[in-house]
C-alpha positions as CSV (number, residue, x, y, z in Angstrom):
1,M,-25.5,43.4,7.0
2,A,-24.9,39.7,6.3
3,R,-25.3,36.9,8.7
4,V,-23.1,34.4,9.2
5,A,-22.4,31.6,11.3
6,V,-18.8,30.2,12.7
7,Y,-18.9,26.9,13.7
8,G,-16.1,26.1,16.7
9,A,-14.9,28.5,19.3
10,G,-11.6,28.1,19.5
11,S,-8.7,30.5,18.9
12,W,-9.1,30.8,15.0
13,G,-12.8,30.3,15.1
14,T,-13.1,32.9,17.6
15,A,-10.4,35.1,15.5
16,T,-12.3,34.8,12.2
17,A,-15.5,35.9,14.2
18,V,-13.9,39.0,15.0
19,V,-13.0,39.5,11.1
20,L,-16.5,38.9,10.1
21,A,-17.7,41.6,12.8
22,D,-15.1,44.0,11.7
23,A,-16.4,43.6,8.4
24,G,-19.9,44.2,9.1
25,C,-21.5,41.2,9.5
26,R,-23.9,39.7,12.4
27,V,-21.9,36.7,13.5
28,A,-23.4,33.8,15.2
29,L,-20.6,31.6,17.1
30,W,-21.0,27.9,17.8
31,G,-19.1,26.4,20.9
32,R,-19.6,23.1,22.1
33,R,-19.4,23.7,25.8
34,P,-22.3,26.1,27.1
35,E,-19.9,27.2,30.0
36,L,-17.6,28.8,27.4
37,V,-20.3,30.2,25.2
38,R,-22.0,31.8,28.7
39,A,-18.4,33.2,28.8
40,I,-18.2,34.8,25.6
41,N,-21.5,36.1,26.0
42,T,-21.0,37.7,29.5
43,T,-17.7,38.9,29.3
44,R,-16.9,39.4,25.5
45,T,-13.9,37.6,25.5
46,N,-13.1,33.8,24.9
47,P,-10.9,32.8,28.2
48,D,-9.9,29.8,27.2
49,Y,-8.5,30.2,23.7
50,L,-8.0,34.0,23.1
51,P,-7.9,35.7,26.5
52,G,-7.6,39.6,26.6
53,S,-8.9,39.9,22.8
54,V,-12.5,41.9,23.5
55,L,-15.0,40.6,21.0
56,P,-17.3,42.7,19.2
57,H,-21.0,42.9,20.3
58,A,-22.0,41.8,16.6
59,V,-20.4,38.5,17.9
60,T,-23.1,36.2,19.7
61,A,-22.1,32.6,21.1
62,T,-24.6,30.0,21.3
63,A,-24.3,26.1,21.9
64,D,-27.3,25.4,19.5
65,P,-26.2,24.3,16.0
66,A,-29.9,25.3,14.9
67,E,-29.7,28.6,16.3
68,A,-25.8,29.5,14.8
69,A,-27.4,28.6,11.1
70,D,-30.8,30.7,11.7
71,G,-30.6,32.9,8.7
72,A,-26.7,32.5,7.9
73,E,-25.8,32.8,4.4
74,V,-22.1,31.5,5.0
75,A,-21.3,29.0,7.7
76,F,-17.5,29.0,8.4
77,L,-16.7,25.9,9.6
78,C,-13.4,25.7,12.2
79,V,-13.0,22.5,14.3
80,S,-9.8,19.9,14.1
81,A,-9.6,17.9,10.7
82,Q,-10.1,14.7,12.3
83,Q,-13.3,15.6,14.2
84,L,-15.0,17.4,11.2
85,R,-17.3,14.5,9.6
86,G,-18.7,14.0,13.3
87,A,-19.4,17.4,13.9
88,L,-20.8,18.0,10.4
89,G,-23.0,15.2,10.5
90,T,-24.5,17.0,13.4
91,W,-24.7,20.6,12.3
92,A,-25.9,19.5,8.7
93,P,-29.5,19.2,8.9
94,A,-30.0,22.6,10.9
95,I,-27.5,24.2,7.6
96,R,-30.0,25.4,4.7
97,D,-29.4,24.3,1.3
98,D,-28.2,27.3,-0.2
99,T,-25.6,28.1,2.5
100,V,-22.3,28.5,1.4
101,L,-20.0,26.2,3.6
102,V,-16.0,27.1,4.2
103,S,-13.6,25.7,5.7
104,L,-10.7,27.3,8.1
105,M,-9.1,23.9,8.6
106,K,-5.9,22.8,7.9
107,G,-5.5,19.1,7.6
108,V,-5.9,15.5,5.9
109,E,-8.6,13.2,7.2
110,L,-6.8,9.8,8.5
111,G,-8.1,6.6,6.6
112,T,-9.5,8.1,4.0
113,G,-7.1,10.9,2.4
114,L,-9.8,13.7,2.0
115,L,-9.2,17.0,2.0
116,M,-11.3,19.2,4.3
117,S,-13.4,20.3,1.1
118,Q,-13.8,16.9,0.2
119,V,-15.2,15.4,3.7
120,I,-17.6,18.6,3.6
121,A,-19.1,17.5,0.0
122,E,-19.0,14.0,1.1
123,V,-21.0,14.6,4.0
124,T,-23.2,17.6,2.8
125,G,-23.7,16.6,-0.8
126,A,-22.8,20.6,-1.5
127,G,-21.4,20.9,-4.8
128,P,-18.0,22.8,-5.3
129,E,-20.0,26.0,-6.0
130,R,-21.1,26.3,-2.5
131,I,-17.8,24.9,-0.7
132,G,-14.7,27.6,-0.1
133,V,-11.7,27.5,1.8
134,V,-9.6,30.4,3.9
135,S,-6.0,29.7,4.1
136,G,-2.9,31.7,4.7
137,P,-0.6,33.1,7.2
138,N,-3.2,33.9,10.0
139,L,-2.0,33.2,13.3
140,A,-5.2,33.6,15.5
141,R,-3.7,36.2,18.4
142,E,-2.2,38.6,15.6
143,I,-5.6,38.4,13.8
144,A,-7.9,39.1,16.8
145,A,-5.2,42.1,17.9
146,R,-6.4,43.4,14.6
147,Q,-2.7,43.3,13.1
148,P,-2.3,43.9,9.2
149,A,-2.3,40.5,7.3
150,A,-3.5,38.6,4.2
151,S,-5.1,35.4,3.3
152,V,-6.4,33.5,0.3
153,V,-10.6,32.6,-0.2
154,A,-10.5,30.0,-2.6
155,C,-13.7,28.4,-4.5
156,R,-14.4,26.9,-7.7
157,D,-17.2,29.6,-8.6
158,L,-14.9,32.8,-8.0
159,T,-18.2,34.6,-8.1
160,V,-18.7,33.2,-4.6
161,A,-15.1,33.5,-3.9
162,A,-15.3,37.4,-4.7
163,R,-18.6,37.2,-2.0
164,L,-16.5,35.7,0.7
165,Q,-13.7,38.0,0.1
166,E,-16.1,41.0,0.4
167,I,-17.8,39.8,3.7
168,L,-14.3,39.3,5.3
169,R,-12.4,42.2,4.3
170,T,-11.4,45.0,6.9
171,P,-8.8,47.7,7.1
172,C,-6.4,44.9,8.8
173,F,-7.4,41.8,7.1
174,R,-6.9,41.7,3.0
175,P,-8.3,38.2,1.4
176,Y,-7.3,37.6,-2.3
177,T,-9.6,35.3,-4.0
178,N,-8.2,31.7,-5.8
179,A,-10.1,28.9,-7.8
180,D,-7.3,26.5,-6.7
181,V,-9.1,25.0,-3.5
182,I,-6.8,21.7,-3.8
183,G,-3.6,24.1,-3.8
184,C,-4.9,26.1,-1.0
185,E,-5.8,22.9,1.0
186,L,-2.4,21.2,0.6
187,G,-0.4,24.4,1.6
188,G,-2.5,24.8,4.6
189,A,-2.0,20.9,5.7
190,V,1.2,20.2,4.8
191,K,2.8,23.1,6.3
192,N,1.6,22.0,9.5
193,V,4.1,18.8,9.0
194,I,7.2,21.0,7.9
195,A,6.2,23.2,11.1
196,L,6.9,20.2,13.5
197,A,10.2,19.6,11.7
198,V,11.3,23.1,11.6
199,G,10.3,23.0,15.4
200,M,12.6,19.7,16.2
201,A,15.3,22.0,14.6
202,D,14.6,24.8,17.0
203,G,14.7,22.7,19.9
204,M,18.0,20.8,18.9
205,G,19.6,23.9,19.0
206,L,20.2,24.1,14.9
207,G,20.5,27.1,13.5
208,D,18.9,29.3,10.6
209,N,20.7,27.2,7.8
210,T,19.0,24.2,9.0
211,K,15.5,25.9,9.2
212,A,15.8,27.2,5.8
213,T,16.4,24.1,4.3
214,L,13.6,22.3,5.9
215,M,11.3,25.3,4.8
216,T,12.4,25.4,1.5
217,R,12.6,21.4,0.3
218,G,9.3,21.4,2.4
219,L,7.8,23.6,0.0
220,A,8.9,21.4,-2.8
221,E,7.6,18.2,-1.5
222,T,4.0,20.1,-1.1
223,S,4.7,21.1,-4.6
224,R,5.0,18.0,-6.0
225,L,1.8,16.7,-4.0
226,G,0.3,19.4,-5.3
227,A,1.1,18.7,-9.0
228,A,0.5,15.3,-8.6
229,M,-3.4,16.3,-7.5
230,G,-3.9,18.8,-10.1
231,A,-3.2,22.1,-8.1
232,D,-2.0,24.8,-10.0
233,P,1.8,24.9,-9.3
234,R,1.8,29.2,-8.4
235,T,-0.5,28.6,-5.5
236,F,2.3,27.3,-3.7
237,A,4.3,30.4,-4.0
238,G,1.5,32.6,-2.6
239,L,0.1,33.2,0.5
240,A,-1.4,29.9,1.1
241,G,1.7,28.2,0.0
242,M,5.2,30.0,1.1
243,G,3.5,32.8,3.5
244,D,1.5,30.4,5.6
245,L,4.6,28.3,6.0
246,I,6.7,31.0,6.3
247,A,4.4,32.1,9.5
248,T,3.9,28.4,10.5
249,C,7.5,27.3,10.7
250,A,9.0,30.5,12.3
251,S,6.4,31.9,14.8
252,P,6.4,31.3,18.7
253,L,2.7,31.3,18.4
254,S,2.5,28.2,16.3
255,R,1.4,25.4,18.0
256,N,3.1,22.9,15.4
257,H,6.4,24.7,15.7
258,T,5.9,24.3,19.7
259,F,5.1,20.9,19.9
260,G,8.1,20.5,17.2
261,A,10.3,22.2,19.5
262,N,9.4,20.0,22.5
263,L,10.0,17.2,20.6
264,G,13.6,18.3,19.7
265,R,14.4,19.5,23.4
266,G,13.7,15.9,24.5
267,M,10.1,15.4,25.2
268,S,8.1,12.3,24.1
269,V,5.0,12.7,22.0
270,A,2.7,12.2,25.1
271,E,4.7,14.8,27.1
272,A,4.7,17.2,24.2
273,A,0.9,16.5,23.7
274,A,0.1,17.2,27.5
275,A,2.4,20.5,27.4
276,M,-0.3,21.7,24.5
277,T,-3.7,23.7,25.4
278,Q,-5.1,22.9,21.8
279,T,-4.5,20.6,18.8
280,A,-1.4,20.7,16.4
281,E,-2.7,19.5,13.2
282,G,0.4,18.3,12.1
283,V,0.7,15.7,14.8
284,T,-3.0,13.7,14.1
285,S,-1.9,14.7,10.0
286,C,1.2,13.7,9.1
287,A,0.4,10.1,8.4
288,S,-2.3,10.9,6.8
289,V,-0.4,13.3,4.4
290,L,2.2,11.0,4.2
291,D,-0.2,8.0,2.8
292,L,-1.7,10.8,0.3
293,A,1.5,11.2,-1.1
294,K,2.2,7.3,-1.4
295,R,-1.1,7.3,-3.1
296,H,0.0,9.7,-5.6
297,G,3.9,8.2,-5.8
298,V,5.3,11.3,-4.4
299,E,8.2,11.2,-2.3
300,M,8.1,13.4,0.8
301,P,11.2,12.6,2.7
302,I,10.6,15.6,5.4
303,A,7.1,14.7,5.8
304,E,8.4,10.8,6.5
305,A,10.7,11.7,9.0
306,V,8.5,13.4,11.0
307,V,5.8,10.2,11.0
308,G,9.0,8.3,12.2
309,V,9.2,10.6,14.8
310,I,5.8,11.3,15.6
311,R,4.3,7.4,15.0
312,A,7.7,5.3,15.4
313,G,9.4,6.9,17.8
314,V,12.4,7.9,16.3
315,R,14.7,10.7,17.7
316,P,14.9,13.7,16.2
317,R,18.5,13.9,15.8
318,T,18.2,10.2,14.2
319,A,15.7,11.8,11.7
320,V,18.2,14.4,10.7
321,K,20.9,12.3,10.1
322,E,18.9,10.0,7.8
323,L,17.5,13.1,6.2
324,M,21.2,14.3,5.5
325,G,22.2,10.8,4.1
326,R,19.8,10.7,1.3
327,A,21.2,10.3,-2.1
328,A,22.6,13.6,-3.6
329,G,20.2,14.8,-6.2
330,S,19.0,18.1,-8.1
331,E,17.1,20.9,-7.3
């Protein structure tokens, strides 16, 4: 049995622990709060993030980063994107130099414009052969309920990607390998921003034509940025691109869609944030996504409109009018 660590006992970290245990791994699940760790170990559930989902006995929770790292051949990292740098600075001394580090996060770091794999490399000094990414249409509650799903496991070293594929594969979870780390990460980060826009459209009572337009043109924006950053264009037609975008934009389980819908119904950003119990990554990463686009000379009008609503107080209906009033172009 492979021994692995999952750093982050939120909904997706916990769901990933379930997948890994189902695949035959022994899993140490690190949680920041000792009271949540105790609850997980005594009730075999995560009452704060995945209530009702029973965790396999191969999952053991701990609040000690060193205990989680002990003997782990792979460490899966799952905190909010803007917290990764600080958290990893605390965890890294306990993690072995040969441990593979896998990002489960979908965001772009504010200020630096770095993707999560790049933050991992900068903080730990790990080479690309030790850094992987998991991305795809993976709504945590459905994964924990063992509904059939697929994902992408990306690493520059395809031998490492194949090993990660092996320790994640279950009868209900099907991972595919890919060497395009940048493309997989961009797909996961930008789809959160587009999901905010689709949620706003839902909240305003707009129909499927509007939402399909936002998703399709949002995917075009993602692909343009990916091309400028050296990603493989084919990645965005797959699970880490289109697949993740559809799930996040369409599902009521999506935090970003829910946040956007509340904005579309007339809530302020502060009110929408207060109504959430977990982080909507698109809210914190939208400005860094747009900044990344500007650095690469890429136009992303939907992302720009979302930033206007989130950061500048533009009303969602005004943002829609501004998008529709843009100069006509070719597809």
